[in-house]
N, C-alpha and C positions, 0 to 999 in steps of 0.2 A: 213687718208685724211678726212678733214672736208667735210660734205655733202654740195653740191653746193648751196642749198637753204639757208644755214646758213652762207655761206662765206661772203656775202655782209655785213651782220650785224656785223660780227666779225671784218671785215677789216675796217669798217667806222671809229671807234674811233682811230685805229692805224694810218689810213691815215690822219686824222685830226691832230694828234700829229706830224706826219712827216712834213706836210705842215706848221704847226706852227713853228716847229724847223727851217725849211728852211728859212721862212720869217725873223726869228730872227737872221739868220746867223750861226746857230748851224748845220752846214752841216753834220758833222760826226754823230751827234745824229739823224739827219733826215735820213741818210743812214740806220742807225740801225733800225729805225721804219719802213722804206720801206721794209727792208729785212724781218722783222716780218710779214708784210702784205703778202709777197710772200710765207712765210711759211704756211700761212692760205689759200691763193688763188694764186697758182703759175702762173695762166694764166690771171691774171688781167692786161689788157693792159695799163690802166691809171697808175697803180703803176709802171709797167716796164718802161714806157716812162719817168715818173718823176724821177725814180731812175737812169736810164741811163743818163739823162741830168745832174743830180747832180754829178754823177761819172765823167762825162766829165769835169765839172767845177773843180773837185778836181784832174784832170789829172790822174785819174785811168781808163785809156782808155781801157785796155784789159778787165777789169771788166764790163765796159759799153757795149762793144761788146757782151759779154756773156749774159748780162741782156736783151739787145735789140734783140738778135737773136732768141728768142723763137717764136714758131709758134702756130697757132690755139689759138690766144688770144681772150679774150672777152672784148668788149668795147674799143679796141685799138684806140687812136686818130689818125687822118690821118697824123699827122706829125711824127709818130713813124718811118716809113721807111726812112724818110729824116734824122732823128737823127741817125738811124742805119748806113746809108751811111756815115754820118759825123764821126761816131766812127770808122768805117772801114778805112776811110781816115786817121784819126789820128794815127791809129796803123800800117799804111803802107800796109794794105791789099788792094792794088790799084785796082786789077781786080775785086774783090768782090765789092768794093765801086763803081766802074764804073757801074757794072751790076745793083746794087740796085738803083743808081741815075738815070740811064736810065729808069728803071721801073717807078720811080716816075715821070719822065718827060713824059713818055708815057701816064700816067694818068692825069698829070697837066703840059701841055707844056709851060704854062706861068709862071711856078715857077722860079723866079729869083734866089732864094737861091739854089735850086737844080742845076740849070745850072752853077752857080758860083762854086759850090762844084764839079760838074763834070769836069769843066775846071781845077780846082786845082788838081784833081786826074790825069787827063791827063798830066798836067804839071809835077807832081812828077814822072810820068811814062816816062818822057823825050819825050813826044809828044807835043813839044812846039807849033807847027802850029795848031794841033787839038785843043789845049787849047785856043789859040788865037781866033779860030773860035767860040768857045762857049762863050767867053767873049764878042766878037763883037755881037753875037746874043742878049745878054743881053742889050748891049748898043744901038742896033737898036730899041729896044722897050722902053728903059729908058736911054737916053743919059746923064741924070743927076746922074747916079749911080756911086758914088765915089768908092764903093767897086769893081765894075766891071772895072773901069779905073785902079785902083790899081792892080787888078789881071792881067789885060792885060799887064801892065808894067812889072810885075813879069815874065809873059810868054815871053815877048820880051827879058828881061834880061837873062832868062834861055837859050834862043836861040842865045844869043850873040849880039842882036840888041840893043846896049846901047842908041843910040840917040832916037830910037822909044820908048824905055823904059822910058827915061827921059820925053818925050812928054806926055806919058800916065800918069806918076806920077804927072806931072804938071797939067794935066787935072783933076786928082783926087783931087788935092789940090785947084783947082779953085772951084770945087763943095763943098769941105769940107776942109777949111783951118786948121781945128783942128784934122785932121786924122793923128794920130801918126804913123800908119803903113805906110802911103804914104810918110811921111817925112823920116822915117827910110829907106824905100826902095829907095827913091830918093837919100839918102845919100850913099847907097850901089852902085848905078849906077855911081854916081859921083866919089866914091872911085875907082871903076873899071876903070874909065877913067883917074885916077891919079890926080883928082882935090880934094886933101885932105882937103884944107881949106874950100871949099864949102861943102864937105861931112861932115866935123866936125860941121858946122853950122846946117845942116839938122838933124844930130844925136842929137845935143843939143836941138833943138826944140822938137824933138820926146821925149827926156827924160823929158823935162818940162811937156809935155802933159801926159806922162805915166811913172812916175818915178820908178815904180816897175817892169818894163819890163826887164827881164834879157838879152834878145837878143839885145836890144838897148844899154845897158851898155857894152856888149861884143864888139859891133861895135865901141863904143867910146874908149874902152880900146885899141883896135887894131889901131885905128886912131891916138890916142895920142902917142902910141908906135912908129908908123911910122913917127911922127912929132918930135921924140926925146924928149918927155915929159913924162918920166917914172913914175913920182909921180902921175900925173893925170891918167895915164893909169892904175896904180895899184889900185887907189881908185875906178875906174869904174869896174875893174875886180872883186874887192871884192864885189861891189854892184851886179854884175852879179851872184856871188856865193850866196849872201845873199837872192836874190829874186828867184833864180832858184830852180828846184826840187832837194831836198836833195839826194846826191849820184849820180846825173845824169851828173856831169861835165865830159867833154871829156878829153882824154889824151892831146889834143891840149891846152885846157884851163889850165890844171895842168902844162904843160910845159911853157906856157906863164906866169903863176903865179910865177913859180920858177925863170924864167929869170928876171922878173920885181922886185921881192924881192931881188935878187942878185944885180941888178942895184941900187936899193935903198940903200943897205948896202954899196956898193962901193961909192955912193955919200956921205954917212955919214962919211965914212973913209977919204974921200978926204977933208972934212971940218975940 
């Protein structure tokens, strides 16, 4: 173990290289430099926070949890617990996420980000009404928050309240017409109500705003399939696989791919 009084001097050049690599978009190289920093100074809070955030950007969520969970850190920024709660949420550790996020809110009751994340944790834990309460608390203080309106819509949809979900998504889009998540979620609510043409329009806008979002392409694929347009459905499903995490496709996606490819072959044979 490097003596503590020398750790800062040894970490400084590595930290500079890590931050430079991250700014240039070399995220994997930045991760390697941050890990070298931790080899020298395992309790450096700034390094752990930066590395955890970078791992979340790379969808390496379990690694992020491990990095951010360390205790008795030195110089830890105040946002580290919030990032830890987000990492726990991303990995489905909902009770732990709720506990950490409530601790953050005990210290910072006005933290809109923490309250939104708490609502998301409650929603994923199938506590739709409790989640709605948290999102409404955000909106009470900031009625212009498109993120909170969008989250409230998701909570209403998860509770089966589709009309209220649509109203919340519409409110989110009034505040931020370019919010791709709100367009996508509105499309889901419309699809749930059987309004496929309107849903398709919302999914299309979302894809224009965020063309590399795999979830949006999957929604488009399903919508086109239900509208008996297998060629367009297949194209969007392939985009879903292109932009998704390698090896993460579900059995449902593989079954849909098989069915659409079979349909495309049948169409060619018919010609």
